[in-house]
C-alpha positions, 0 to 999 in steps of 0.5 A: 085822234084827229079826224080832218077834212079835204077843202075843195072851193073853200068847203070842207068835204069827205071823199065822195064815196066816203072812204077814209084812211088812218095814219098811227102813231109810230110810237104805240100804234094808236090812230093818230088822225083818220082822213079822206081817201079822196077819189080821182074824181075829188082829186079833179074837182080840187082841180077845176076848183082852182081853175075856176079861182084861177082868173079873179086870182091872177088879177089881184095886185100884189098888195092883196096878194102880199097882205094875205101872206103876211096874214097867213104867217101870223096864223101859221105861227099861231098854231105852233102848239097844234103843229107841236102836238099833231107832229109828235102824234103823226110822225114821232118828231120832237116838239124842237123840230116842230118849232123850228118848223113853224119858225121857218114856214112862216118866213117862207110865207114872208118871203113870199109875201115880199116877191109879190112885188118883185116879179120883173120883166125885162127889155129886149132888143129889137131888130125891128126899127121903131120897135120895142120888145118887153118879157113880161112873166104871168101866172101860169094857172093851177100849180099841184104841190106835193110835200112829204111828212119829214119837214112838213110844215117847211115843205108843205107851205113851200109847195104853195107861198110863191106860187100863190104870190105869183097869182097862181092857184094851189092844190096841196096833196097831203102826205099820207103819213101827216094829213092832218100837219098839212091840213093846219097849214090849209086851215091858216091860209083859209083863216088869213083870207085867201078866197074860195078855191085859190087853196085846195087840199086833197088827202089821200090813201096810200094805196090810192096815190098813183091815180090820184096824182096822175089824174091832177098832173094829166088835168089840163088846168094844172100848168106846173108841178112841185114835189118833194120826196123820194128820187124814186118816186119823183121819177116816176112824177117826172115821167108823168110830167113829161108824158103831159109836157108840164114843167115840174120842180123836183127836190129828192133825196140825198147822200149829203157828205161832210169833209172834215179836213186835216186842220179843221175845228174839231170843236165846229166840226163835231157840233156842225156834224152832229147836228147834220147827221141827228136832227129830226133822227137823220130825217131830212133830206140834207142829213148828214148821210157821210162823214169824211174824215182826214186819217191824220185827226180821225182818231180824235175826230170820231172819239168827240163825235161818239161822245156827243151822238150818246150824249143826245136825249132819246125818248118818247116827244109826248113825255118831255124835251128830247133830241131824238124822237121816234123814227116814222115807222117800222121800215126805218127801223129794219132798214136801218138794223139792216145797213148796220148788220151789212157794214158791221159784216164787212168789216166797219166797227160800231162806235156808239148806239146800235139796232134798234126794237122799236122805233126810238132809234139811239144816234148810231156811228159806224167807223171805217165804212169802205163803199163795199157796205151798202151804207156807203151808197144807199141813204139810211134816212134815220139816225144811222152814219158811215164814217170814212176815213180817207188821206188829203182832200183829192180823196175826200172830194172823190169820196163825196162824189162817188154817189148818185146824189148831189143835194146838201154838203159841208166842208170843215176846214180852218183856212177858208181859201182851201174850204171854197176850193175844195167845195167847188170840185163837190158835186152838190146843189148846196155846200156849207163852209164850216157849217152842218149840210143842215142848213136852209133859208126862205130867201135862199135857192134850194136844189139838187143835181144829179139824183136829188132832183131839177130846179129850185125852190127859194127865194128869187129862184123859186120865181120861175116854177110857177110863173110864165115868159112871154113876149110882145112886141110894140110900134109907137104909133107916129104923130101925123098932123101935129106941129113940131113940138107935139110931134116931139112929145108924141114920139119920144114915150115909146116905152109908155105906149108899149107898156100901155099895150100890155 
């Protein structure tokens, strides 16, 4: 069992009232982690520590910030064995998934490090003669980051990396389902040498989440909020941010479709669909949640995909290498079982897998799914996936867009031009051509449309989530009593004079 602490102003601390909560292993119910159950006062203390550290941190040069982020990437990678053990204990995920998380999270830190010298402004035309207007980006202040449990290392690091690169201080609110995993991220940042108060970490009991989050969003020092999680909770966060006029980036739920057109390379489509559907037992925001296949090739595709799904190793990730480990809790089991019952009762065919009695849930496919079935619309967030048969590209696109979400999607076709034309018509923030719905890289924009959220993480697109834009207008002084050559020298470098004025 892990017993962890919060981090406030560089000091490891417990909750002010001594309260704790437990996260239990989804496989056997044993206590995986005991963590502090922060009070509202603890949460405010974390924000105020970040606020106090902000003036000095925001004044550091880009080289210093870059060096610390590079050290953090090394420290994070060194903790790969600890992450694998902790992820398996808290969420039941496989070592393969934990390792991928560490690899991409380190990449996010490296990309953020490269961003420190790329935060540029612009020269803005002015109608005032002799004036020059400049747009600058400045650090915003305290950034509150909230990350979920399903890709805990990637999303925990993403909540912090670019804000830190831009000169902001941060508070990470750890997930109630993986507090020790998120605590390891903060340990890596501390080992890298970030100054006291620049990075703060708060954990809370599930029952206290609403009060703790509302108190931090409401605090005047918090200037930006980023949240990754469910659409339901995201709407609550958005309402709170709106009430307090706090800009936010929200990456929420998904119902990612994969469209397998009639000319698709079936081997590539089967492999891509299986990965997108069943990686981390389907518990990824980009997971393939609706398999849309043309009638002309449906029988062969479904047969091949079922064979692939049946062969995926399922087991306790603590006992050896597996592809599908445990799902996160029994509620996932109950939800997925109910979706199967509903679909079969309404005419769907169970192709492989089936209902589970434990959190070790097999890869499951339901064929001949129609829009009358719950799984057609609802996010399973588990290894139970619907197959919808369609006729032609227009029907495939209509099916793909027939839901409230729009995060990721994919199209498989041997004709790249055709696939691109289909991709442009799909309502999603991301669309992959001849690749799985699950794919991300640190330098790429990431986010959705419709019920999948607002704003973007990743690369240059993620920078506006932290800094702000300011305007400055400068009028160069005129030479008066100098000779003509001197006057020319003084009047010409107006840009340099304007830059000094900033």
